[in-house]
Backbone as CSV, one residue per row, in Angstrom:
resi,resn,N_x,N_y,N_z,CA_x,CA_y,CA_z,C_x,C_y,C_z
1,MET,22.173,19.812,13.903,21.651,20.045,12.575,20.179,19.607,12.548
2,PRO,19.273,20.458,12.018,17.857,20.077,11.967,17.644,18.930,10.976
3,PRO,16.632,18.095,11.226,16.366,16.987,10.305,15.927,17.515,8.939
4,LYS,16.293,16.793,7.904,15.916,17.170,6.546,14.414,16.936,6.365
5,VAL,13.730,17.930,5.850,12.294,17.821,5.607,12.090,17.126,4.263
6,VAL,11.310,16.065,4.266,11.018,15.340,3.038,9.718,15.881,2.450
7,VAL,9.801,16.351,1.232,8.618,16.817,0.518,8.011,15.600,-0.162
8,SER,6.711,15.391,0.023,6.073,14.218,-0.582,4.877,14.626,-1.437
9,TYR,4.527,13.732,-2.344,3.374,13.961,-3.209,2.110,14.118,-2.373
10,ARG,1.848,13.165,-1.498,0.590,13.175,-0.729,0.479,14.377,0.195
11,LYS,1.550,14.720,0.874,1.506,15.779,1.889,1.617,17.177,1.290
12,ASP,2.437,17.340,0.270,2.766,18.676,-0.225,2.299,18.960,-1.652
13,VAL,2.546,18.042,-2.560,2.308,18.303,-3.977,0.838,18.135,-4.358
14,ALA,0.213,17.037,-3.976,-1.188,16.812,-4.345,-2.103,17.946,-3.878
15,PRO,-1.984,18.417,-2.626,-2.845,19.537,-2.213,-2.605,20.801,-3.052
16,MET,-1.362,21.044,-3.425,-1.049,22.213,-4.252,-1.677,22.075,-5.639
17,LEU,-1.542,20.903,-6.240,-2.121,20.682,-7.562,-3.645,20.753,-7.509
18,GLU,-4.227,20.245,-6.445,-5.685,20.324,-6.274,-6.123,21.783,-6.188
19,LYS,-5.410,22.573,-5.431,-5.782,23.980,-5.218,-5.603,24.832,-6.477
20,TYR,-4.494,24.636,-7.184,-4.164,25.540,-8.277,-4.356,24.982,-9.687
21,CYS,-4.475,23.671,-9.837,-4.467,23.086,-11.179,-5.718,22.286,-11.539
22,ALA,-6.454,21.825,-10.540,-7.557,20.887,-10.773,-8.660,21.443,-11.663
23,GLU,-8.824,22.745,-11.669,-9.884,23.356,-12.470,-9.746,23.011,-13.956
24,CYS,-8.518,22.799,-14.412,-8.273,22.508,-15.826,-7.541,21.188,-16.082
25,HIS,-7.033,20.546,-15.018,-6.171,19.375,-15.200,-6.599,18.176,-14.355
26,SER,-7.888,18.011,-14.122,-8.346,16.875,-13.307,-9.467,16.125,-14.018
27,ALA,-9.654,14.886,-13.618,-10.762,14.096,-14.155,-12.090,14.768,-13.821
28,LYS,-12.161,15.334,-12.625,-13.373,16.023,-12.176,-13.747,17.164,-13.133
29,ALA,-12.748,17.825,-13.706,-12.976,18.937,-14.630,-13.215,18.454,-16.060
30,GLY,-13.042,17.145,-16.287,-13.179,16.601,-17.632,-11.882,16.628,-18.420
31,ALA,-10.764,16.837,-17.733,-9.464,16.879,-18.408,-9.119,15.503,-18.975
32,PRO,-8.443,15.487,-20.104,-8.088,14.227,-20.751,-6.813,13.613,-20.172
33,THR,-6.617,12.349,-20.466,-5.320,11.737,-20.188,-4.313,12.357,-21.155
34,LEU,-3.049,12.125,-20.935,-2.025,12.662,-21.825,-2.220,12.147,-23.249
35,LYS,-2.511,10.868,-23.406,-2.722,10.297,-24.748,-3.929,10.936,-25.430
36,GLU,-5.039,11.082,-24.690,-6.230,11.726,-25.257,-5.921,13.163,-25.667
37,PHE,-5.184,13.877,-24.829,-4.814,15.259,-25.126,-3.994,15.319,-26.415
38,ASP,-3.011,14.441,-26.538,-2.156,14.431,-27.728,-2.938,14.131,-29.003
39,LEU,-3.990,13.323,-28.899,-4.802,12.974,-30.069,-5.716,14.104,-30.519
40,ASN,-6.094,15.007,-29.611,-7.053,16.061,-29.946,-6.695,17.365,-29.232
41,LYS,-5.451,17.771,-29.371,-4.904,18.915,-28.644,-5.704,20.204,-28.863
42,LYS,-6.026,20.519,-30.111,-6.748,21.766,-30.407,-8.097,21.812,-29.695
43,HIS,-8.804,20.708,-29.689,-10.105,20.653,-29.014,-9.957,20.941,-27.518
44,PHE,-9.026,20.263,-26.870,-8.868,20.441,-25.423,-8.333,21.826,-25.074
45,GLU,-7.464,22.367,-25.910,-6.981,23.731,-25.660,-8.121,24.734,-25.784
46,LYS,-8.997,24.527,-26.762,-10.171,25.401,-26.926,-11.071,25.326,-25.690
47,GLU,-11.172,24.138,-25.114,-11.988,23.932,-23.912,-11.257,24.355,-22.634
48,LYS,-9.996,24.813,-22.793,-9.149,25.216,-21.655,-8.910,24.052,-20.689
49,LEU,-8.653,22.881,-21.274,-8.338,21.686,-20.496,-6.982,21.153,-20.945
50,GLY,-6.156,20.821,-19.970,-4.854,20.246,-20.276,-4.790,18.823,-19.780
51,PRO,-3.688,18.140,-20.045,-3.548,16.757,-19.580,-3.719,16.669,-18.065
52,ARG,-4.319,15.587,-17.632,-4.562,15.392,-16.196,-3.257,15.383,-15.408
53,ASN,-3.325,15.975,-14.211,-2.212,15.890,-13.265,-2.764,15.695,-11.853
54,ASP,-3.851,14.958,-11.762,-4.539,14.798,-10.474,-4.236,13.482,-9.764
55,THR,-3.298,12.721,-10.278,-2.835,11.515,-9.583,-1.310,11.468,-9.703
56,TYR,-0.697,10.720,-8.826,0.758,10.552,-8.878,1.171,10.033,-10.257
57,GLU,0.434,9.061,-10.763,0.774,8.445,-12.048,0.681,9.438,-13.202
58,THR,-0.364,10.276,-13.219,-0.491,11.225,-14.330,0.581,12.311,-14.252
59,VAL,0.994,12.681,-13.050,2.083,13.653,-12.913,3.398,13.034,-13.396
60,MET,3.618,11.750,-13.085,4.852,11.082,-13.521,4.981,11.097,-15.041
61,GLN,3.864,10.994,-15.750,3.903,11.030,-17.212,4.433,12.369,-17.719
62,LEU,4.200,13.431,-16.963,4.616,14.776,-17.363,6.004,15.141,-16.846
63,ILE,6.552,14.298,-15.991,7.891,14.545,-15.451,8.917,13.642,-16.124
64,ALA,8.646,12.348,-16.146,9.645,11.386,-16.601,9.318,10.735,-17.942
65,TYR,8.147,10.132,-18.066,7.809,9.410,-19.293,6.303,9.279,-19.425
66,PRO,5.739,9.512,-20.573,6.366,9.680,-21.876,6.688,11.133,-22.250
67,ASP,6.242,12.106,-21.482,6.457,13.513,-21.843,7.485,14.156,-20.915
68,ALA,8.701,13.636,-20.941,9.776,14.093,-20.045,9.897,15.610,-20.028
69,GLY,9.928,16.169,-18.826,10.160,17.589,-18.647,8.968,18.501,-18.847
70,ALA,7.831,17.980,-19.307,6.672,18.844,-19.581,6.216,19.585,-18.328
71,PHE,6.147,18.882,-17.207,5.739,19.486,-15.932,6.651,20.666,-15.608
72,MET,7.946,20.469,-15.747,8.917,21.499,-15.418,8.876,22.654,-16.423
73,ARG,8.747,22.350,-17.711,8.693,23.421,-18.715,7.493,24.331,-18.474
74,ARG,6.360,23.751,-18.136,5.135,24.540,-17.936,5.175,25.379,-16.662
75,LEU,5.830,24.863,-15.627,5.813,25.533,-14.321,7.089,26.307,-14.005
76,ASP,8.044,26.320,-14.907,9.312,26.997,-14.644,9.116,28.510,-14.536
77,ASP,9.950,29.145,-13.709,9.863,30.600,-13.509,10.686,31.396,-14.518
78,GLY,11.319,30.718,-15.449,12.100,31.386,-16.482,13.578,31.489,-16.171
79,THR,13.990,31.025,-14.998,15.401,31.132,-14.615,16.211,29.884,-14.948
80,SER,15.564,28.817,-15.353,16.284,27.582,-15.674,17.017,27.710,-17.003
81,MET,18.098,26.944,-17.119,18.808,26.889,-18.386,17.812,26.443,-19.454
82,TYR,17.883,27.023,-20.601,17.033,26.740,-21.754,15.650,27.388,-21.667
83,ALA,15.322,28.074,-20.579,14.017,28.749,-20.491,14.047,30.086,-21.223
84,GLY,15.230,30.591,-21.483,15.345,31.854,-22.197,14.785,33.044,-21.436
85,GLY,14.723,32.934,-20.112,14.212,34.032,-19.300,12.704,34.157,-19.293
86,LYS,12.025,33.238,-19.959,10.564,33.305,-20.065,9.929,32.224,-19.185
87,PRO,9.052,32.617,-18.261,8.378,31.610,-17.427,7.508,30.683,-18.272
88,GLY,7.306,29.467,-17.773,6.400,28.538,-18.428,4.975,29.078,-18.410
89,ASN,4.151,28.608,-19.330,2.795,29.150,-19.461,1.883,28.847,-18.275
90,MET,2.274,27.960,-17.381,1.448,27.646,-16.210,2.036,28.180,-14.903
91,TYR,3.208,28.806,-14.958,3.847,29.304,-13.735,2.933,30.254,-12.962
92,LYS,2.259,31.142,-13.666,1.410,32.142,-13.000,0.241,31.523,-12.248
93,TYR,-0.062,30.265,-12.525,-1.173,29.590,-11.842,-0.734,28.848,-10.581
94,LEU,0.544,28.943,-10.221,1.047,28.280,-9.012,0.692,29.037,-7.736
95,CYS,-0.087,30.105,-7.871,-0.387,30.945,-6.711,-1.660,31.742,-6.968
96,GLU,-2.097,32.430,-5.934,-3.198,33.371,-6.105,-2.711,34.463,-7.047
97,LYS,-3.577,34.963,-7.894,-3.207,35.945,-8.911,-2.401,37.101,-8.313
98,GLY,-1.238,37.326,-8.903,-0.404,38.445,-8.502,0.478,38.226,-7.285
99,ASN,0.403,37.054,-6.669,1.204,36.795,-5.469,2.514,36.108,-5.874
100,ASP,3.453,36.903,-6.347,4.718,36.361,-6.858,5.498,35.581,-5.806
101,ALA,5.444,36.038,-4.560,6.166,35.338,-3.487,5.593,33.939,-3.282
102,GLU,4.276,33.803,-3.378,3.639,32.490,-3.232,4.013,31.581,-4.404
103,CYS,4.021,32.126,-5.623,4.436,31.331,-6.788,5.856,30.808,-6.583
104,ALA,6.754,31.680,-6.149,8.152,31.288,-5.931,8.265,30.231,-4.839
105,ALA,7.502,30.388,-3.765,7.540,29.415,-2.660,7.005,28.061,-3.113
106,ASN,5.922,28.062,-3.885,5.357,26.801,-4.370,6.301,26.120,-5.355
107,LEU,6.964,26.907,-6.196,7.941,26.336,-7.118,9.092,25.699,-6.342
108,LYS,9.503,26.328,-5.272,10.581,25.787,-4.429,10.180,24.427,-3.852
109,VAL,8.921,24.287,-3.440,8.414,23.005,-2.929,8.471,21.950,-4.030
110,LEU,8.018,22.298,-5.232,8.029,21.336,-6.337,9.455,20.911,-6.690
111,LYS,10.370,21.864,-6.699,11.766,21.527,-6.998,12.353,20.613,-5.927
112,ALA,12.015,20.867,-4.674,12.495,20.002,-3.580,11.921,18.601,-3.728
113,TRP,10.674,18.497,-4.139,10.030,17.195,-4.326,10.721,16.408,-5.439
114,LEU,11.044,17.069,-6.534,11.720,16.378,-7.623,13.085,15.860,-7.198
115,GLY,13.791,16.613,-6.393,15.118,16.209,-5.938,16.172,17.214,-6.352
116,GLU,17.255,17.244,-5.605,18.361,18.169,-5.857,18.857,18.031,-7.293
117,GLY,18.782,19.112,-8.050,19.273,19.125,-9.424,18.398,18.402,-10.428
118,ALA,17.192,18.013,-10.042,16.331,17.232,-10.936,15.364,18.086,-11.757
119,TRP,15.246,19.375,-11.447,14.358,20.256,-12.227,14.992,20.425,-13.595
120,ASN,14.385,19.850,-14.624,15.010,19.743,-15.924,13.981,19.970,-17.017
121,LEU,14.274,20.852,-17.966,13.333,21.177,-19.038,13.499,20.291,-20.268
122,ASN,14.455,19.376,-20.248,14.764,18.552,-21.416,13.678,17.520,-21.701
123,ARG,13.563,17.194,-22.981,12.655,16.142,-23.446,13.472,14.869,-23.706
124,PHE,12.776,13.800,-24.119,13.502,12.573,-24.458,14.343,12.753,-25.710
125,LYS,13.851,13.548,-26.652,14.615,13.809,-27.870,15.023,15.277,-27.872
126,ALA,16.232,15.539,-28.344,16.714,16.918,-28.432,15.769,17.733,-29.310
127,ARG,15.635,19.004,-28.956,14.795,19.903,-29.749,15.463,21.275,-29.754
128,GLY,15.826,21.747,-30.936,16.517,23.031,-31.030,17.821,22.999,-30.247
129,ASP,18.010,24.004,-29.387,19.225,24.091,-28.572,19.147,23.245,-27.308
130,VAL,18.003,22.628,-27.067,17.807,21.864,-25.830,18.170,20.398,-26.084
131,PRO,19.197,19.895,-25.388,19.591,18.498,-25.595,18.571,17.527,-24.997
132,ALA,18.667,16.290,-25.413,17.803,15.247,-24.848,18.168,15.017,-23.385
133,ILE,17.193,14.594,-22.611,17.432,14.278,-21.201,18.337,13.049,-21.118
134,THR,19.159,12.996,-20.104,20.085,11.875,-19.948,19.635,10.964,-18.805
135,LYS,20.175,9.757,-18.781,19.882,8.842,-17.685,20.330,9.448,-16.360
136,GLY,21.471,10.118,-16.354,21.964,10.763,-15.142,20.992,11.808,-14.610
137,GLU,20.375,12.553,-15.512,19.385,13.556,-15.097,18.132,12.882,-14.541
138,LEU,17.699,11.815,-15.186,16.528,11.077,-14.686,16.814,10.433,-13.332
139,ASP,18.046,9.993,-13.134,18.419,9.353,-11.866,18.342,10.306,-10.675
140,LYS,18.343,11.603,-10.917,18.262,12.591,-9.836,16.849,12.713,-9.257
141,LEU,15.857,12.213,-9.983,14.469,12.330,-9.529,14.247,11.552,-8.237
142,VAL,13.639,12.204,-7.256,13.315,11.570,-5.975,11.825,11.240,-5.941
143,LEU,10.961,12.255,-6.034,9.509,12.101,-6.182,8.861,11.235,-5.104
144,ALA,9.144,11.535,-3.850,8.571,10.764,-2.736,7.055,10.779,-2.807
145,TYR,6.461,9.618,-2.610,5.002,9.517,-2.645,4.440,9.938,-1.298
């Protein structure tokens, strides 16, 4: 049996985020922290800047706390439960424009990094038909550095 490949933030995820997301989600681009974004969302959206995801810590805020599931909701391909068949608004940026196979491959890497069964669109509090995230769901997160 071949050895299990470990997907890590430093080796796999950070380079992907740098390549596809840094233009709008990095300190270098002037992107805000999650708290700054929440305080002045309309301004940052007008400037085409989203919350930073250029460090392990800032990505964790969008995966686990305080904005549980935000990373997954934005990057989902629309096939997850509760996605309603609609891809997240950032899914198309996971690849070179129009390269659907690359988007799918990059999403597969991100899902592997999160851990088996850890790709979850739920928030901390239930919203509409989407239940709140559970401790069991959070426990599935691997997120190797």
